[in-house]
N, C-alpha and C positions, 0 to 999 in steps of 0.2 A: 516681214513682207510676205505676202501670199504669192508664191511662185506662179500659181495659175493666173493671177491678175496680171503678171508681167511675163507671160509666156515667151515673148520675143527676146527676153533678156537671159535665156537659159545659159548661153555661153559666158555672159558676163558674170552670172552667179557662180558658175563652175570656176572661172578664173579667180573670183574673189575668195572662194574657199581655199584655193591653192595658196594665194598670197597670205591669207589669214593664218593658215597652218605654218607658214614659214616665218611670219612676223606677227605673232599673236599679241604682242604688247604695243606694236607700232602701226597697226593697220586697222582701219575702220571702214566697212563697206556700208554705204547708205544709198539705197535705190529709191530716189524720190525726184519729183519735179522741183527745180530750184525756185519756182514761184510759190511753192507750198511748204517747203522744208523749213524747219526751225532748228538750226544747228547750234550746238553749244559753242561758245566762243573759246575753243581750244586752240592750241597752236598746231596748225596743219603745215606740213612740208610741201605738199603737192596735191593738186586735184586733177583727176582724169575726167574730162568732159566728153561724153558721148550721148548727147540727148537730142532734144528738139533742134532740128537744123534750120529752122526759120529764124529770121532776124530777132524777133522778140525773145525766143527761147535762148538763143546764143547770148544775147545781151543780158538776160537774167542770170545765166550761168556765170558770165564774166563778172558782173556786178557783185554777185554773191561771193565769189572768190576774192575779188579785190577788197570788199568790205570786211572779210574775215582775215585780211592780211596774209593770204596764202602766197608765198613767194613765186611758185611756179605753177603754170597752168598747161596741161597737155590736152590737145584737142584731137579727137578722132574725126575722120571724114573731112579733112582739110584738103581742098583741091587747088592746086596752083592756077588752074585755068578758070577758076570761079571768078566771075565779075558780073556786073549788072546785066550785061547782054546774055551771058551764058545761063545764069540762074541755076547752076548745079545745085547749090544749097547756100545757106547764109553763113556758114562757118567762117570761111576766109574773109568774105566781104565785111562781116561784122567785126572780126578781129582787126582788120585793117583800119576800121573807122574808130576803134576804141583807143583813146589816147593814153590810158593808164597801163596798157600792156605793150610789150614789144617782142617781136619774133626773135628767137634765139637760133632755132634749128628746125628743119623739116626732115623727117625720116621717111624715106621712100621704102615702101614695102612691095617688092617686086611681084609677089604672088597675087596681089589685089590692087585695083586702081586707086584705092584710098591712100592717103598719106596721113601721118601723125605729125603734128606741129607742137613744138615746145615754146612757150612764151614766158616772159618774166613779168611780174607785177611791179611796175615802176614806182607805185606808192610805197610798197614794202621796201624797195631798195632805198628810197629817200629817208625812210624812218630809221634804217640801219646805219646811215651815215653819221 
């Protein structure tokens, strides 16, 4: 990935390098739009979603993770006050509407107004039963 093309992802790239160094055999960083990426059908434990905050973008991210049978989805920029009238972004609204995932926990990060939310893929859970 050309870092100049994704200048706004500099912190994400730095974090991915740190995680890659710690877990070289278990971590794969893919910086791509979920509407364009072609991922191998590997077994993924978790996906961290911090992309397009609009409904279509969030829905695409969720569908990609659900279809790849990823058991856990972590969303950045999840706001508890987000609703149709506030229109903060589409992350919480779209997650709330998607029936294949369910909220497990919201992590409040005091230094910033954003929250991180952990969801489970209900279709993955049913396949494991």
